[in-house]
C-alpha positions in Angstrom: 32.7 -33.1 -70.5 29.2 -33.7 -69.4 27.8 -32.2 -72.6 30.0 -34.5 -74.6 29.0 -37.6 -72.7 25.3 -36.6 -73.0 25.9 -36.1 -76.8 27.6 -39.5 -77.2 24.8 -41.2 -75.3 22.0 -39.5 -77.3 20.5 -37.3 -74.6 22.0 -34.1 -76.0 22.1 -33.1 -79.7 25.4 -34.0 -81.3 28.2 -31.8 -80.0 30.7 -31.0 -82.8 33.0 -28.6 -80.9 33.3 -27.1 -77.5 36.0 -24.8 -76.0 35.5 -24.3 -72.3 37.9 -21.4 -72.2 36.2 -19.3 -74.8 32.7 -20.7 -74.2 32.3 -21.3 -77.9 30.2 -24.4 -78.6 28.9 -25.8 -82.0 26.1 -28.3 -82.0 24.5 -30.2 -84.9 21.4 -28.6 -86.2 18.2 -30.2 -85.0 16.1 -30.6 -88.1 12.5 -29.3 -87.7 13.3 -28.2 -84.1 10.4 -27.5 -81.8 11.6 -25.8 -78.6 9.1 -26.6 -75.9 7.4 -23.8 -73.8 6.0 -23.9 -70.3 2.6 -24.5 -72.1 3.6 -27.2 -74.6 5.8 -29.1 -72.1 2.6 -29.9 -70.2 0.9 -31.7 -73.2 0.6 -35.4 -72.4 2.8 -36.5 -75.2 5.6 -34.2 -74.1 5.2 -35.2 -70.5 5.6 -38.8 -71.6 8.7 -38.0 -73.6 10.2 -35.9 -70.8 9.6 -38.6 -68.2 11.2 -41.1 -70.6 14.4 -39.2 -71.2 14.8 -38.3 -67.6 14.3 -41.9 -66.4 16.8 -43.1 -69.0 19.3 -40.4 -68.0 19.0 -41.2 -64.3 19.6 -44.9 -64.9 22.2 -44.5 -67.6 25.3 -44.8 -65.5 26.7 -41.7 -67.2 29.9 -40.9 -65.4 29.6 -37.2 -64.5 32.6 -36.4 -62.4 31.1 -33.3 -60.6 28.2 -33.0 -58.3 25.4 -30.4 -58.0 24.2 -29.8 -54.5 21.7 -26.9 -54.2 22.7 -26.2 -50.6 26.4 -26.0 -51.4 25.6 -23.9 -54.5 23.6 -21.5 -52.3 26.5 -21.0 -50.0 28.8 -20.5 -52.9 26.6 -17.8 -54.4 26.3 -16.2 -51.0 30.1 -16.1 -50.7 30.4 -14.4 -54.1 28.1 -11.6 -52.8 30.8 -10.5 -50.4 32.1 -7.2 -51.6 29.3 -6.7 -54.0 26.8 -3.9 -53.7 24.0 -6.3 -52.9 21.0 -6.2 -50.6 19.4 -9.5 -49.5 15.7 -9.9 -49.2 14.1 -9.1 -45.9 13.9 -12.2 -43.7 16.8 -13.9 -45.5 18.7 -15.1 -42.5 15.6 -16.7 -40.9 14.6 -18.3 -44.1 18.1 -19.6 -44.7 18.0 -21.4 -41.3 14.7 -23.0 -42.2 15.8 -24.1 -45.6 19.0 -25.7 -44.3 17.1 -27.4 -41.5 15.3 -29.4 -44.3 18.7 -30.7 -45.5 18.8 -33.1 -42.5 15.4 -34.5 -43.5 16.7 -35.1 -47.0 19.5 -37.1 -45.6 17.1 -39.2 -43.5 15.0 -39.9 -46.6 18.2 -40.8 -48.5 19.8 -38.7 -51.2 20.7 -40.5 -54.5 23.5 -39.1 -56.6 22.8 -40.0 -60.2 23.4 -38.3 -63.6 21.2 -35.2 -63.9 20.9 -32.2 -66.2 19.6 -29.9 -63.4 18.2 -27.0 -65.6 14.9 -28.1 -66.8 13.4 -24.9 -68.1 11.2 -25.7 -71.1 13.6 -24.0 -73.5 16.2 -26.8 -72.8 13.8 -29.4 -74.1 13.8 -29.6 -77.9 12.1 -32.1 -80.3 13.2 -32.9 -83.8 10.9 -33.4 -86.8 10.5 -37.1 -85.9 9.4 -36.3 -82.3 12.6 -37.3 -80.6 13.4 -35.2 -77.5 16.8 -33.8 -76.7 18.1 -32.1 -73.5 20.3 -29.1 -74.4 22.5 -26.7 -72.3 24.4 -28.9 -69.8 26.0 -26.0 -67.9 24.6 -27.1 -64.6 24.8 -30.9 -65.1 26.2 -33.1 -62.4 25.4 -35.9 -60.1 22.3 -35.1 -58.1 19.1 -36.7 -56.7 16.7 -37.3 -59.5 13.9 -35.8 -57.4 15.7 -32.5 -57.6 15.5 -32.9 -61.4 11.8 -33.6 -61.3 11.2 -30.7 -58.9 13.0 -28.4 -61.3 10.7 -29.5 -64.2 7.6 -28.8 -62.1 8.8 -25.5 -60.7 10.2 -24.0 -63.9 7.2 -24.9 -66.0 4.3 -24.2 -63.6 3.1 -27.8 -63.3 -0.2 -28.1 -61.5 -1.2 -31.1 -59.4 -2.7 -33.0 -62.4 0.4 -32.4 -64.5 2.6 -33.7 -61.7 0.5 -36.8 -61.3 0.6 -37.5 -65.1 4.4 -37.2 -65.0 4.5 -39.6 -62.1 2.4 -42.1 -64.0 4.9 -42.1 -66.8 8.1 -41.9 -64.7 7.2 -44.3 -62.0 4.7 -46.4 -63.9 2.1 -45.6 -61.3 1.9 -43.7 -58.0 5.0 -41.8 -56.8 6.4 -43.1 -53.5 5.7 -40.8 -50.5 9.4 -40.4 -49.8 9.9 -39.2 -53.4 7.0 -36.7 -53.1 8.5 -35.3 -49.9 12.0 -35.0 -51.5 10.5 -33.1 -54.4 8.8 -30.7 -52.0 12.1 -30.1 -50.2 14.0 -29.6 -53.5 11.4 -27.1 -54.7 12.1 -25.1 -51.6 15.9 -25.4 -52.0 15.7 -24.4 -55.7 13.7 -21.2 -55.0 16.1 -20.3 -52.3 19.1 -21.0 -54.6 17.8 -19.0 -57.6 16.7 -16.1 -55.4 20.3 -15.7 -54.2 21.6 -16.1 -57.8 19.3 -13.3 -58.8 20.6 -11.0 -56.1 24.2 -11.7 -57.3 23.3 -11.1 -61.0 21.5 -7.9 -60.2 24.4 -6.7 -58.1 26.5 -7.0 -61.3 24.0 -4.9 -63.3 21.3 -7.2 -64.5 17.6 -6.6 -63.9 15.2 -9.5 -63.4 12.2 -7.5 -62.2 10.3 -9.3 -59.5 11.8 -12.7 -60.4 14.1 -13.1 -57.4 11.6 -11.7 -54.9 8.8 -13.9 -56.2 11.0 -17.0 -55.8 12.0 -15.9 -52.3 8.4 -15.4 -51.3 7.4 -18.9 -52.7 10.3 -20.4 -50.9 9.2 -18.9 -47.6 5.6 -20.1 -48.1 6.7 -23.7 -49.0 9.3 -23.8 -46.2 6.7 -23.1 -43.6 4.5 -26.0 -45.0 7.6 -28.2 -45.1 8.5 -27.5 -41.5 4.8 -28.1 -40.4 4.9 -31.4 -42.2 8.1 -32.5 -40.5 6.7 -31.4 -37.1 3.8 -33.8 -37.5 
């Protein structure tokens, strides 16, 4: 449903057919398609296009009926691990407590619930021959805080401080509010925690992601300490 809504509103490429039971989906061909990469997504023109489509999506009023909460999703993945031959990363329980303590701070800052795509790897950003940008793959779409969305863009594509500031310039029309910056930092932590658990679950079922999950877990730990120090001050 979200993919169809996004298609009808011009955020997704045109969806011709989708069967949720079989997973078969047919989309209109994007003429002259350029799939962005973590390198090209950081070009200024592509940052401008990405900021524009995200801002339009967040303010579109698109009626997604489901929500995406990274904390609830983490607990769901954790529950799916029961009975699996899975081994969590060392220090998992302590880190989980630290990550979930930041959820209260998010509520203090105020969590918006607006239309979001939620999976902003560069490969889901595709330009056509005329330079129009589309968001594809709406599997994780749902109502969420737009700052989660922005945090995902930054994390998944290795944005540095200058890249982030340029995005803020186009998205906010100037400086990013401090509350938004803090929410982005917390959402970065929650995403690394979430996807590290996802990796454990996938590997318990036979996949191999190398150091991906451990790397995200380690970065989550590092950023969680800085998040807790910031709240303490």
